[in-house]
N, CA and C of each residue as an Amber inpcrd file, in Angstrom:
protein
   600
  22.0900000  -2.5800000  -0.6120000  21.1770000  -1.7820000  -1.5570000
  22.0500000  -0.8850000  -2.3090000  21.6610000  -0.7140000  -3.3720000
  22.5610000  -0.2120000  -4.5090000  22.8560000   1.4250000  -4.1660000
  21.8740000   2.0510000  -3.4930000  22.0380000   3.4220000  -3.4230000
  22.3700000   3.8600000  -1.8040000  23.0430000   2.8730000  -1.1730000
  23.4340000   2.9400000   0.3450000  24.5220000   4.1260000   0.2360000
  25.2650000   4.2380000  -0.6740000  26.2440000   5.3790000  -0.7430000
  25.6030000   6.7850000  -0.6880000  24.5710000   6.9190000  -1.2410000
  23.8060000   8.1890000  -1.0610000  23.3240000   8.4390000   0.3400000
  22.8800000   7.5970000   0.9400000  22.3410000   7.7590000   2.4290000
  23.6380000   8.0590000   3.2760000  24.8150000   7.2230000   2.9990000
  25.8610000   7.4820000   3.9120000  26.4520000   8.7490000   3.6240000
  26.3810000   9.2180000   2.3840000  26.9250000  10.5000000   2.1050000
  26.0700000  11.6990000   2.7430000  24.7900000  11.4530000   2.7050000
  23.9520000  12.3810000   3.3520000  24.1070000  12.4740000   4.8250000
  24.5150000  11.2660000   5.4070000  24.7810000  11.1650000   6.8630000
  26.0590000  12.1400000   7.3200000  27.0090000  11.8650000   6.4730000
  28.2740000  12.6530000   6.5930000  28.0630000  14.1610000   6.3410000
  27.1260000  14.3730000   5.2850000  26.9580000  15.8720000   5.0530000
  26.2490000  16.5160000   6.3910000  25.3770000  15.9530000   6.8530000
  24.7630000  16.3610000   8.2350000  25.8130000  16.8010000   9.1140000
  26.8820000  15.8450000   9.4030000  28.0880000  16.1840000  10.3360000
  28.8660000  17.3390000   9.8290000  28.9640000  17.5040000   8.4670000
  29.8220000  18.6070000   7.8960000  29.1930000  19.8360000   8.0970000
  27.7930000  20.0480000   7.8510000  27.0150000  21.1060000   8.1140000
  27.2430000  21.6230000   9.5140000  26.9340000  20.8390000  10.4220000
  27.0230000  21.1740000  12.0100000  28.4160000  21.5140000  12.2160000
  29.4690000  20.8060000  11.5800000  30.9010000  21.0560000  12.0100000
  31.2750000  22.5190000  11.6260000  30.8880000  22.9420000  10.4530000
  31.0260000  24.2820000  10.0380000  30.3160000  25.2430000  10.9570000
  29.1160000  24.9820000  11.3320000  28.3710000  25.7790000  12.1430000
  28.9270000  26.0480000  13.4380000  29.7610000  24.9460000  13.9160000
  30.3980000  25.0800000  15.1300000  31.5880000  25.8830000  15.1170000
  32.0970000  26.1790000  13.9910000  33.3520000  27.0400000  13.8230000
  33.0490000  28.5310000  14.0290000  31.7770000  28.9750000  13.8460000
  31.4140000  30.2780000  14.1410000  31.1320000  30.5780000  15.5650000
  31.1070000  31.7510000  15.8610000  30.7410000  32.1590000  17.2290000
  29.4580000  32.9800000  17.2180000  28.7490000  32.9130000  18.3560000
  27.4400000  33.6990000  18.3680000  27.4240000  35.1060000  17.8980000
  28.5210000  35.7670000  18.1060000  28.5160000  37.1920000  17.5470000
  28.8320000  37.3110000  16.0900000  29.0120000  36.1730000  15.3400000
  29.1420000  36.1940000  14.0100000  27.7520000  36.2470000  13.1650000
  26.6110000  35.9080000  13.9090000  25.3920000  35.6580000  13.2400000
  24.9460000  36.6530000  12.1680000  25.1910000  37.9530000  12.2390000
  24.7260000  38.8950000  11.2610000  25.8530000  39.3570000  10.2920000
  27.1920000  38.8000000  10.4930000  28.3210000  39.3690000   9.6810000
  28.1490000  38.7900000   8.3790000  28.5060000  39.7170000   7.4580000
  28.5830000  39.2550000   6.0270000  29.9150000  39.3200000   5.4830000
  30.1180000  38.6950000   4.1890000  31.4260000  38.9000000   3.5570000
  32.0890000  40.2290000   3.5650000  31.1470000  41.3150000   3.1980000
  31.4950000  42.8200000   3.2860000  30.4230000  43.4600000   3.9590000
  30.6420000  44.1260000   5.1290000  29.4440000  44.6650000   5.8820000
  28.6380000  45.5190000   5.0520000  29.0720000  46.2610000   3.9630000
  28.2300000  47.1550000   3.4610000  27.5410000  46.5690000   2.0150000
  27.7750000  45.3640000   1.8180000  27.2200000  44.7330000   0.8060000
  26.1700000  43.6560000   1.1400000  24.8120000  43.8110000   0.9290000
  23.9400000  42.8940000   1.3050000  23.7950000  41.5950000   0.3330000
  24.4780000  41.6830000  -0.7050000  24.4280000  40.4880000  -1.4440000
  24.9310000  39.2000000  -0.9960000  26.0340000  39.3120000  -0.0430000
  26.5640000  38.1780000   0.4570000  25.7580000  37.7270000   1.7290000
  25.4530000  36.5220000   1.8090000  24.6020000  36.1180000   2.9780000
  25.4960000  36.2320000   4.2990000  24.7240000  36.6370000   5.1720000
  25.2760000  36.4720000   6.7790000  25.2260000  35.1210000   7.1820000
  25.9610000  34.9390000   8.1400000  26.1150000  33.4370000   8.8090000
  24.5530000  33.0580000   9.0660000  23.7960000  34.0410000   9.7090000
  22.4670000  33.5870000  10.0370000  21.6620000  33.2470000   8.8220000
  21.7390000  34.0310000   7.7820000  21.1170000  33.7130000   6.5630000
  21.5110000  32.3620000   5.9890000  22.7210000  32.0970000   6.0950000
  23.1570000  30.7540000   5.7140000  22.4710000  29.6260000   6.3700000
  22.2760000  29.7220000   7.7260000  21.5960000  28.6410000   8.4910000
  19.9290000  28.6520000   8.1100000  19.5990000  29.7230000   7.9550000
  18.0960000  29.8560000   7.3660000  18.0200000  29.1010000   6.0520000
  18.9140000  29.5290000   5.0860000  18.9040000  28.8930000   3.9580000
  18.9460000  27.3100000   3.8750000  20.0540000  26.9100000   4.5770000
  20.1050000  25.4220000   4.6130000  18.9810000  24.8350000   5.2740000
  18.4350000  25.2280000   6.2820000  17.2460000  24.5910000   6.9610000
  15.9430000  24.6850000   5.9040000  15.7540000  25.9560000   5.3940000
  14.5750000  25.9130000   4.5790000  14.6420000  25.3470000   3.2950000
  15.7900000  25.3060000   2.7000000  16.1760000  24.7660000   1.3600000
  16.0910000  23.1830000   1.4540000  16.7490000  22.6180000   2.4670000
  16.8980000  21.2410000   2.5070000  15.4880000  20.6600000   2.8950000
  14.7530000  21.3910000   3.6680000  13.2180000  21.0330000   4.0220000
  12.5870000  20.9690000   2.7490000  12.6300000  21.9220000   2.0040000
  11.8160000  22.1920000   0.6590000  12.0930000  21.0430000  -0.3930000
  13.3400000  20.8070000  -0.4560000  13.7110000  19.7650000  -1.4410000
  13.2190000  18.4180000  -1.0060000  13.4300000  18.0980000   0.1860000
  12.9240000  16.7850000   0.6940000  11.5550000  16.6300000   0.7960000
  10.7790000  17.5590000   1.1850000   9.3220000  17.4440000   1.2310000
   8.6850000  17.4720000  -0.1140000   9.0770000  18.3120000  -1.1290000
   8.4670000  18.4790000  -2.3930000   8.9080000  17.5400000  -3.4040000
  10.2040000  17.2670000  -3.4150000  10.8380000  16.5690000  -4.5330000
  11.1670000  15.1090000  -4.2190000  11.5220000  14.8590000  -2.8730000
  11.7100000  13.4940000  -2.4990000  10.6000000  12.8780000  -1.6240000
   9.5440000  13.7540000  -1.3070000   8.3440000  13.1660000  -0.5760000
   8.5560000  12.8490000   0.8140000   9.5470000  13.4050000   1.5360000
   9.9250000  13.1670000   2.8000000   9.6690000  14.3590000   3.6090000
   8.7080000  14.4930000   4.3050000   8.3260000  15.6690000   5.1600000
   8.4290000  15.3010000   6.7120000   9.3590000  16.0360000   7.3520000
   9.5590000  15.7420000   8.7810000   9.0280000  16.7870000   9.6360000
   8.7060000  18.0260000   9.0610000   8.3950000  19.2560000   9.8700000
   7.6240000  20.1620000   9.0470000   6.6720000  20.9560000   9.5790000
   6.0520000  22.1350000   8.8680000   6.6400000  23.4120000   9.3290000
   7.6830000  23.3610000  10.2100000   8.2900000  24.5410000  10.5750000
   9.7640000  24.2850000  10.6600000  10.5960000  24.5140000   9.4950000
  11.9070000  24.0910000   9.5440000  12.9930000  24.9200000  10.2030000
  12.4300000  26.0360000  10.9740000  13.2530000  27.0560000  11.6330000
  12.9720000  26.9830000  13.0060000  14.0100000  27.0320000  14.0000000
  13.7910000  27.0900000  15.2850000  12.8710000  28.1270000  15.8910000
  12.2470000  28.0890000  16.9790000  11.5770000  29.2090000  17.4940000
  12.5120000  30.3590000  17.8190000  13.7100000  30.1990000  18.3380000
  14.6240000  31.0900000  18.6810000  15.7610000  31.0080000  17.7300000
  16.1440000  31.9670000  17.0460000  17.1250000  31.9410000  15.9680000
  18.5400000  32.1720000  16.4090000  19.0240000  31.2870000  17.3780000
  20.4590000  31.4340000  17.7870000  21.1230000  30.2830000  17.0760000
  22.4980000  30.4140000  17.2470000  23.3000000  29.3260000  16.6070000
  23.0320000  27.9140000  17.2330000  22.9830000  27.9040000  18.4830000
  22.7260000  26.7380000  19.2390000  21.3450000  26.0550000  18.8240000
  20.3940000  26.9390000  18.8660000  19.0520000  26.4740000  18.3080000
  18.9750000  25.9050000  17.0160000  19.6910000  26.5620000  15.9830000
  19.7090000  26.0300000  14.7060000  20.3880000  24.7340000  14.5870000
  21.4660000  24.6690000  15.3740000  22.3020000  23.4940000  15.1950000
  21.4440000  22.1930000  15.7930000  20.7670000  22.2790000  16.9320000
  19.9740000  21.3070000  17.4690000  18.7010000  20.9210000  16.7030000
  18.1880000  22.0450000  16.1120000  16.9380000  21.8200000  15.2480000
  17.3790000  21.1040000  13.8500000  18.3310000  21.5190000  13.2870000
  18.9290000  21.0470000  12.1070000  19.1080000  19.6000000  12.3330000
  19.8900000  19.2740000  13.4540000  20.3900000  17.7780000  13.5770000
  19.1880000  17.0060000  13.9470000  18.1210000  17.4040000  14.3310000
  16.9020000  16.6680000  14.7340000  16.1880000  16.3320000  13.4080000
  15.9530000  17.4440000  12.6890000  15.1940000  17.1900000  11.4210000
  16.0320000  16.5370000  10.4390000  17.2480000  16.7050000  10.2090000
  18.0630000  15.9920000   9.2520000  18.2340000  14.5110000   9.7470000
  18.2440000  14.2330000  11.0050000  18.1720000  12.8510000  11.5750000
  17.0040000  12.1140000  11.1610000  15.7210000  12.7650000  11.2290000
  14.5320000  12.1480000  10.6990000  14.5330000  11.8780000   9.2550000
  15.0540000  12.8270000   8.4110000  15.1100000  12.6230000   6.9890000
  16.0610000  11.3450000   6.8080000  17.2120000  11.3530000   7.4880000
  18.1360000  10.2650000   7.2230000  17.5120000   8.8880000   7.5110000
  16.6500000   8.8120000   8.5780000  15.9770000   7.6540000   8.9750000
  14.9480000   7.2740000   7.8480000  14.2710000   8.3160000   7.3350000
  13.2410000   7.9450000   6.2660000  14.1790000   7.4110000   4.9740000
  15.1790000   7.9430000   4.6540000  15.8860000   7.4750000   3.5170000
  16.3180000   6.0230000   3.6990000  16.7840000   5.6420000   4.9720000
  17.3180000   4.2160000   5.1910000  16.0850000   3.1520000   5.0680000
  14.8200000   3.7100000   4.8250000  13.6310000   2.7300000   4.7490000
  13.2820000   2.6990000   3.1340000  13.8590000   3.3410000   2.4010000
  13.4930000   3.4170000   0.8940000  14.2470000   2.3000000   0.2430000
  13.4960000   1.7260000  -0.8260000  14.2030000   0.6270000  -1.6170000
  14.7540000   1.1570000  -2.9910000  15.2270000   0.2870000  -3.7600000
  15.9400000   0.7520000  -4.9190000  14.9050000   1.3530000  -6.0000000
  13.5810000   0.8110000  -5.9150000  12.6840000   1.3560000  -6.9880000
  12.3030000   2.7600000  -6.5800000  12.3240000   2.9700000  -5.3760000
  11.8190000   4.5160000  -4.7790000  13.0610000   5.3310000  -5.4300000
  14.3090000   5.0820000  -5.2470000  15.4220000   5.8630000  -5.7160000
  15.2480000   6.0920000  -7.2330000  15.0470000   5.1760000  -7.9560000
  14.9270000   5.2990000  -9.3620000  13.6430000   5.8820000 -10.1290000
  12.6760000   6.1150000  -9.2400000  11.5040000   6.7660000  -9.7090000
  11.7190000   8.1460000 -10.2230000  11.0560000   8.5490000 -11.2860000
  11.3880000   9.8820000 -11.7310000  10.1550000  10.7370000 -11.2280000
  10.5730000  11.8420000 -10.6600000   9.6040000  12.7910000  -9.9990000
  10.0160000  14.1970000 -10.3790000   9.1850000  15.1750000  -9.9820000
   9.3200000  16.6790000 -10.3370000  10.6080000  17.2530000  -9.7420000
  11.3470000  17.7400000 -10.4820000  12.3840000  18.5780000  -9.9840000
  12.4200000  20.1630000 -10.5660000  11.6700000  20.9450000  -9.7750000
  11.2400000  22.2750000 -10.2050000  10.4560000  22.0660000 -11.5070000
  10.8600000  22.3350000 -12.6090000   9.8970000  22.3500000 -13.8170000
  10.3250000  21.2030000 -14.8330000  11.1860000  20.3790000 -14.3870000
  11.4990000  19.1670000 -15.1130000  11.3980000  17.9250000 -14.4480000
  11.6370000  16.8770000 -14.9260000  11.4360000  15.4740000 -14.2630000
  13.1040000  14.9390000 -14.1110000  13.2780000  14.4330000 -12.9000000
  14.5430000  13.6800000 -12.6960000  14.2710000  12.5090000 -11.7200000
  15.1350000  11.6490000 -11.6280000  15.2530000  10.5450000 -10.7910000
  15.6550000  10.9850000  -9.4260000  15.1620000  10.3200000  -8.3100000
  15.3410000  10.7020000  -6.8860000  17.0680000  10.5710000  -6.7860000
  17.5520000   9.6200000  -7.3100000  19.0640000   9.5450000  -7.3450000
  19.7410000  10.7520000  -7.7760000  19.3100000  11.3790000  -8.9760000
  19.7490000  12.5880000  -9.4350000  19.4540000  13.6780000  -8.5730000
  18.2720000  13.8670000  -8.0100000  17.8050000  14.8500000  -7.0760000
  18.8420000  14.9190000  -5.7710000  19.0300000  13.7460000  -5.3030000
  19.6760000  13.6500000  -4.0680000  21.1080000  13.9400000  -4.2550000
  21.8400000  13.6790000  -5.4380000  23.0710000  14.0480000  -5.7820000
  23.2600000  15.5490000  -5.7850000  22.2000000  16.0760000  -6.5400000
  22.2820000  17.5790000  -6.6180000  22.0190000  18.2800000  -5.3560000
  21.1880000  17.6840000  -4.5650000  21.0540000  18.1950000  -3.1040000
  22.2810000  18.3100000  -2.3550000  23.1780000  17.0850000  -2.5330000
  24.4440000  17.1060000  -1.6870000  25.2930000  18.1470000  -2.1200000
  25.3120000  18.2630000  -3.4800000  26.2610000  19.3140000  -4.1140000
  25.8610000  20.6570000  -3.7740000  24.4290000  20.7820000  -3.6470000
  23.8470000  22.2490000  -3.2250000  24.4180000  22.5730000  -1.8130000
  24.3230000  21.5730000  -0.9090000  24.8450000  21.7750000   0.5050000
  26.2880000  22.0800000   0.4320000  27.1610000  21.3820000  -0.0510000
  28.4860000  21.5470000  -0.1550000  28.8350000  22.9540000  -0.7250000
  28.1550000  23.4510000  -1.7450000  28.4310000  24.7180000  -2.2450000
  28.3290000  25.7380000  -1.3280000  27.2930000  25.7030000  -0.5660000
  27.1440000  26.6460000   0.5760000  27.8860000  26.5870000   1.6940000
  28.3830000  25.2100000   2.0350000  29.3190000  25.1690000   2.9420000
  30.7040000  25.7280000   2.6150000  31.0260000  25.6920000   1.3810000
  32.2710000  26.3820000   0.9860000  32.2130000  27.9470000   1.1250000
  30.9310000  28.4800000   0.8610000  30.8090000  29.8550000   1.0340000
  30.9370000  30.1510000   2.4490000  30.4260000  29.4440000   3.3610000
  30.7600000  29.6440000   4.9910000  31.9620000  29.5130000   5.2990000
  32.9000000  28.4780000   4.8150000  34.1430000  28.6580000   5.2600000
  34.9400000  29.7340000   4.6830000  34.7150000  30.2720000   3.5920000
  35.3220000  31.3160000   3.1680000  34.9100000  32.6040000   3.9890000
  33.5390000  32.6580000   4.4860000  33.3280000  33.6410000   5.3440000
  34.0370000  33.5130000   6.7750000  34.2740000  32.2650000   7.2070000
  35.0930000  32.0910000   8.4020000  36.4880000  32.6550000   8.3700000
  37.0350000  32.4130000   7.1090000  38.4090000  32.8830000   6.8810000
  38.2700000  34.4720000   6.8690000  37.2890000  35.0370000   6.1650000
  37.2340000  36.6510000   6.3510000  37.1360000  37.0520000   7.7590000
  36.4140000  36.2070000   8.4740000  36.2130000  36.6090000  10.0210000
  37.5320000  36.2230000  10.8800000  38.4280000  35.7420000  10.2480000
  39.6580000  35.4680000  10.8110000  39.7180000  34.1960000  11.8220000
  38.8030000  33.3290000  11.4720000  38.6100000  32.1760000  12.3350000
  39.5710000  31.0020000  12.0180000  39.9700000  30.0100000  12.9290000
  40.6100000  28.8970000  12.4080000  39.6440000  27.8580000  11.9500000
  40.2490000  26.9750000  11.0640000  39.3170000  25.9990000  10.3940000
  39.8120000  24.5170000  10.9140000  38.9630000  23.7740000  11.5230000
  39.1500000  22.3910000  11.7990000  38.8140000  21.6950000  10.2990000
  39.0250000  20.3860000  10.2540000  38.7400000  19.6950000   9.0270000
  37.2230000  19.5560000   8.7770000  36.6690000  19.3980000   7.5610000
  35.4860000  18.9500000   7.1690000  35.6170000  17.8650000   6.2970000
  36.6620000  17.9360000   5.3860000  36.9380000  16.8310000   4.3690000
  38.3430000  16.2550000   4.6700000  39.4530000  17.1710000   4.7860000
  40.8670000  16.7810000   5.0670000  41.4800000  17.8520000   5.6660000
  42.6580000  17.8970000   5.6060000  43.5750000  19.0490000   6.2380000
  43.3010000  20.2950000   5.7500000  43.3760000  21.2480000   6.6820000
  43.3210000  22.6310000   6.3650000  44.7150000  23.3910000   6.7640000
  44.6190000  24.5720000   6.3010000  45.9010000  25.3420000   6.7390000
  46.1750000  25.3050000   8.3060000  45.0820000  25.1270000   8.9710000
  45.2120000  25.1860000  10.5110000  45.4270000  23.8800000  11.1050000
  45.3840000  22.6960000  10.3610000  45.6340000  21.3600000  10.8130000
  47.1230000  20.9830000  10.4720000  47.7910000  21.7150000   9.7660000
  49.2100000  21.4450000   9.3900000  49.5330000  21.7290000   7.8380000
  48.4460000  22.3760000   7.2200000  48.8480000  22.5940000   5.6670000
  48.1660000  21.4980000   4.8700000  49.2250000  21.0240000   3.8670000
  48.7620000  20.2560000   2.7570000  48.8040000  18.7690000   3.0060000
  47.8920000  17.7630000   2.4800000  48.0470000  16.4740000   2.6140000
  49.4350000  15.7890000   2.3270000  49.9320000  16.3330000   1.1820000
  51.2770000  15.8530000   0.6750000  52.4870000  16.2070000   1.7120000
  52.2090000  17.1410000   2.5120000  53.1670000  17.4010000   3.4880000
  52.7620000  16.5340000   4.9200000  52.1050000  15.6570000   4.8200000
  51.6330000  14.7920000   5.8850000  50.6900000  15.6320000   7.0490000
  50.1660000  16.5490000   6.4800000  49.1810000  17.2460000   7.4480000
  48.1240000  16.3430000   7.8520000  47.6170000  16.3210000   9.2610000
  46.4680000  15.4020000   9.4230000  45.1460000  16.0550000   9.3930000
  44.2930000  15.1520000   9.1130000  42.7970000  15.6340000   9.1980000
  42.3420000  15.7010000  10.6820000  41.9260000  16.8620000  11.1810000
  41.5700000  16.9450000  12.6670000  40.0800000  17.5440000  12.7190000
  39.2050000  16.6830000  13.1900000  37.9230000  17.2470000  13.3530000
  37.7520000  17.9750000  14.6130000  36.8890000  18.8350000  14.8180000
  36.8180000  19.5610000  16.0050000  36.1750000  18.6990000  17.1180000
  35.3690000  17.7470000  16.7680000  34.6130000  16.8240000  17.6390000
  34.6100000  15.3570000  17.1330000  34.5490000  14.5180000  17.9310000
  34.6410000  13.1640000  17.3990000  33.2290000  12.6450000  16.8100000
  32.1400000  13.2110000  17.1750000  30.8250000  12.8700000  16.6460000
  29.9880000  13.9380000  16.8700000  28.7790000  13.8730000  16.2470000
  27.6380000  14.8150000  16.3480000  27.1380000  15.1160000  17.8730000
  26.9380000  13.9070000  18.5540000  26.5370000  14.0010000  19.9790000
  27.4250000  14.8800000  20.6860000  28.7920000  14.5410000  20.6900000
  29.8570000  15.3570000  21.3540000  29.7250000  16.8130000  20.9240000
  29.7480000  17.1280000  19.6260000  29.6660000  18.3440000  19.0220000
  28.3830000  19.2250000  19.6060000  27.1690000  18.6600000  19.7860000
  26.0310000  19.2900000  20.2170000  26.1400000  19.5630000  21.6330000
  26.6850000  18.7270000  22.4700000  27.0310000  18.9270000  23.8970000
  28.0080000  19.9100000  24.2080000  29.0900000  19.8730000  23.4500000
  30.2350000  20.8430000  23.8790000  29.8770000  22.2420000  23.2250000
  29.1900000  22.3140000  22.1450000  28.7020000  23.6610000  21.6010000
  27.8370000  24.4510000  22.5350000  27.1340000  23.6930000  23.4410000
  26.2240000  24.3100000  24.4630000  26.9170000  24.4790000  25.7600000
  28.1070000  24.1860000  25.7820000  28.8800000  23.9530000  26.9760000
  30.3810000  24.6980000  26.9550000  31.4170000  24.0070000  27.0600000
  32.6950000  24.5250000  27.1380000  33.2090000  24.7520000  25.6990000
  32.5840000  24.1890000  24.6720000  33.3480000  24.2250000  23.2470000
  34.7700000  23.7800000  23.1810000  34.9830000  22.6730000  23.8630000
  36.2150000  22.0160000  24.0280000  36.6050000  21.2590000  22.6240000
  37.1000000  22.0600000  21.7300000  37.4500000  21.3720000  20.4050000
  38.8570000  20.7230000  20.4040000  39.1820000  19.8740000  19.3690000
  40.3550000  19.3110000  19.2680000  41.5020000  20.4080000  19.0510000
  42.6970000  20.4670000  19.6330000  43.5540000  21.4510000  19.4250000
  44.1040000  21.3890000  17.9580000  44.4750000  22.5850000  17.5000000
  44.9570000  22.7310000  16.1000000  46.4880000  23.0250000  16.1330000
  47.2950000  22.4080000  15.3280000  48.7300000  22.6310000  15.3950000
  49.2110000  23.8260000  14.6740000  48.2530000  24.3880000  13.7680000
  48.6940000  25.4520000  12.9790000  49.2650000  25.0780000  11.5960000
  49.6480000  25.9850000  10.8540000  49.9760000  25.7760000   9.3560000
  51.2850000  24.8560000   9.1410000  52.1880000  24.8420000  10.0810000
  53.3450000  23.9550000   9.9540000  54.4670000  24.9390000   9.0680000
  55.5940000  24.3840000   8.8900000  56.5940000  25.2760000   8.2950000
  56.6000000  25.5280000   6.7580000  55.8290000  24.6080000   6.2290000
  55.7100000  24.7690000   4.5830000  54.5060000  25.6290000   4.1950000
  54.7290000  26.3000000   3.1740000  53.3930000  27.1120000   2.7690000
  52.4150000  26.2660000   2.3420000  50.9800000  26.5760000   2.3440000
  49.9000000  25.8120000   2.1480000  49.6400000  26.0980000   0.6210000
  50.5670000  25.5690000  -0.2800000  50.3990000  25.8070000  -1.6710000
  50.9460000  24.4710000  -2.4920000  50.2480000  24.3000000  -3.5220000
  50.8370000  23.0800000  -4.3450000  51.8220000  23.5640000  -5.2400000
  52.1810000  24.7480000  -5.3420000  53.2830000  25.2450000  -6.2680000
  54.6060000  24.8900000  -5.6680000  55.6380000  24.4760000  -6.5370000
  56.7940000  23.9320000  -5.9590000  57.7480000  25.1240000  -5.4000000
């Protein structure tokens, strides 16, 4: 199917969302980029936004509704992770059943018309944008970062310096199990000897 790459990208985006949430600690829920500035979302507000926004886009623009209540009954980090994984998994399964004509159909995107392929691409970019904000918040909170795309300063530095990609967990099932238990993530080697900059 021509648009299989969008389905596969969404599958990996689910993993990336959960991977970033797994880098936070429970005590980080209400922390903001600056504690006195309410404009920057707290980690809890980021999880709320991801859950509500993704549910809204899928149900109203893509016509895929999997829940009437996108937020967990208890707003804990683990509850958000489990609930998001469940609902996103249902959305993924629904996407896998759609044919090319469904993807190419023009539907409402807020106050304009766009194809579902366009909307899905914009949804993926929207999620990545907020994930970037969350990784910046993790740095502000002085957390180490495992990979979400490639190497980080904590997995050895830059790719051109042969730094490896190191995910915290091998798959989503392991992530959910470990995050509710010992949180035994893959060990990180640290930044290495070379500075994490592309400048010579």
